[in-house]
C-alpha positions in Angstrom: -36.3 6.2 -14.8 -33.6 4.4 -16.9 -30.2 6.0 -16.4 -31.4 8.1 -13.5 -30.8 7.4 -9.4 -33.7 7.1 -7.1 -33.5 10.9 -6.4 -33.9 12.0 -10.1 -30.3 12.5 -10.8 -28.1 10.8 -13.4 -26.3 7.9 -12.4 -23.1 8.1 -14.3 -21.9 4.8 -12.6 -24.9 2.4 -13.5 -26.2 3.3 -16.6 -24.6 3.8 -20.5 -25.6 6.7 -22.3 -23.7 9.0 -24.9 -21.7 11.8 -23.2 -21.9 13.7 -26.7 -24.7 14.8 -29.1 -24.9 13.1 -32.5 -23.5 9.7 -33.1 -20.6 10.4 -31.1 -18.5 8.5 -33.5 -15.9 11.1 -34.0 -15.1 10.6 -30.1 -13.3 7.4 -28.4 -15.6 5.3 -26.1 -15.2 6.0 -22.7 -15.3 3.0 -20.5 -16.0 5.1 -17.2 -16.4 8.8 -16.2 -14.1 10.2 -13.7 -12.7 13.5 -12.6 -10.1 15.4 -14.1 -6.6 13.8 -13.4 -4.5 16.4 -11.5 -0.7 15.8 -12.6 1.7 15.5 -9.7 5.2 17.2 -10.2 8.1 15.2 -9.9 10.1 18.1 -8.5 12.0 17.1 -5.1 12.4 19.8 -2.2 15.8 20.5 -0.7 16.2 18.8 2.7 15.1 21.3 5.6 17.0 19.5 8.2 17.7 22.5 10.4 14.3 22.2 11.6 14.0 20.2 15.0 10.2 19.5 14.0 11.3 18.0 10.7 14.1 15.6 12.1 11.6 14.6 14.8 9.0 13.9 12.3 11.4 11.8 10.4 12.6 9.9 13.5 9.2 9.3 14.7 8.4 7.7 11.3 11.3 5.4 11.4 10.2 4.5 14.8 7.0 3.6 13.4 8.7 1.3 10.5 10.7 -0.7 13.1 7.4 -1.4 15.1 6.0 -2.5 11.6 8.9 -4.9 10.7 10.0 -2.7 7.8 13.0 -1.4 9.4 15.4 -4.0 11.1 19.0 -3.3 12.1 19.6 -0.5 10.1 18.0 -1.8 6.8 14.8 -0.8 5.5 12.3 -2.6 3.0 10.9 -0.8 -0.1 7.6 -0.4 1.5 9.1 1.0 4.5 10.8 3.8 2.4 7.3 4.3 0.6 5.7 4.9 3.7 8.2 7.0 5.2 8.3 9.3 2.1 4.6 9.4 1.7 4.0 10.3 5.4 7.1 12.9 5.7 5.5 14.4 2.8 2.1 14.6 4.3 3.7 15.8 7.7 6.0 18.4 6.4 4.9 19.4 2.8 8.3 18.5 1.5 8.5 16.2 -1.2 11.8 13.8 -0.8 12.8 10.6 -2.6 14.4 7.5 -1.4 18.1 8.7 -1.8 17.3 12.2 0.1 15.9 9.9 3.1 18.6 7.3 3.0 21.2 10.0 3.3 19.3 11.7 6.2 19.3 8.5 8.1 23.0 8.1 7.5 23.6 11.7 8.8 21.4 11.1 12.0 23.3 7.7 12.3 26.7 9.6 12.4 25.3 12.3 14.8 24.1 9.6 17.3 27.6 7.8 16.9 29.3 11.2 17.8 26.8 11.5 20.7 27.8 8.3 22.0 31.5 8.9 21.8 31.5 12.0 23.4 29.5 10.6 26.3 32.4 8.1 26.6 35.2 10.6 26.4 36.5 10.8 30.0 38.4 14.1 29.0 35.4 16.2 28.7 33.4 17.8 31.6 29.9 17.2 32.4 27.0 19.7 33.0 24.3 19.4 35.6 22.3 17.1 33.5 25.5 15.0 32.7 25.7 16.4 29.0 29.3 16.7 27.8 31.1 19.9 28.1 34.1 21.2 26.6 35.5 24.7 25.4 34.4 26.6 22.2 37.8 25.4 20.3 37.4 22.1 21.2 33.7 21.9 19.5 34.9 23.8 16.7 37.6 21.4 16.1 35.5 18.3 16.7 32.4 19.3 14.5 34.7 20.9 11.9 33.7 18.1 9.3 30.0 18.4 10.4 29.0 21.8 11.3 25.3 20.6 12.2 26.7 19.0 15.3 28.0 22.1 16.7 24.6 22.5 18.3 25.4 19.8 20.6 27.3 22.3 22.2 24.3 23.5 24.1 22.7 20.1 24.8 21.0 17.1 23.3 18.6 17.6 20.3 14.7 17.0 21.3 14.6 13.6 19.5 17.8 12.1 21.2 15.4 9.3 22.6 13.8 8.6 19.1 17.4 8.3 18.1 18.2 5.9 20.6 15.3 3.7 19.3 16.5 3.7 16.1 20.1 3.2 16.2 20.9 1.5 19.6 22.2 -1.9 18.5 23.2 -0.4 15.2 26.2 1.9 15.9 29.2 0.8 17.9 29.0 1.3 21.8 31.1 4.5 21.8 34.2 2.7 24.1 36.5 4.0 21.5 38.5 7.2 22.6 37.3 10.5 20.8 39.9 12.5 18.9 39.2 16.2 17.7 38.5 16.6 14.0 36.3 13.4 14.5 35.3 11.1 11.7 33.5 8.1 11.2 32.6 5.5 9.0 29.6 7.3 7.8 31.6 10.3 6.7 31.8 8.6 3.1 28.9 8.0 0.9 28.2 4.2 1.3 26.5 1.8 -1.1 22.9 1.2 0.3 22.5 -1.8 2.2 20.9 -4.5 0.5 17.0 -3.9 1.4 15.0 -6.7 3.3 12.9 -9.0 1.0 9.0 -8.6 1.5 7.7 -11.8 3.4 6.2 -14.1 0.6 2.3 -15.4 1.1 2.0 -19.0 0.6 -1.2 -20.6 -0.1 -2.5 -23.5 2.3 -2.4 -27.0 0.5 -5.9 -28.2 -0.1 -7.0 -30.9 2.0 
């Protein structure tokens, strides 16, 4: 039967018919039939970086981009950012843009630099696991500009192995002496590095 599928149901994709009664001249012609288009709000969420789960998710996504070749020596391609933003939203339910993700990467880089520096500071103690120890006053002074780092007083973040994957070779080796009231180059908002160019595809010449 014309306009119907094998099972007797109307086939919207292979038939041509008028969706409206009458001649339909008052309606614009429709080239295809589709479901309702749902608008997606552009509203961005505030970062929720106090969550170890969210930080762990972001770090894992960055490692994925390193393995895919989209994030090389601290510089991410546009495609890399797009994938991180989409997958972070799927995993956390939080909608962030490129600037928010870039800022968090910069903060994580600063934290990792701090971790390397305190490990090289011979004036600090060590716990049974080799993690640097100091007085409460020392930690309060050292993390004054970065309150989030105060949690490092109690041990490493659970995503430290991922930070190592992401930033080893990007930050300095931590051999400089540490001074309380810590600052580093990432304390100031830098310009975003020039992003990597996507590789061009070349057609093979005809023989």
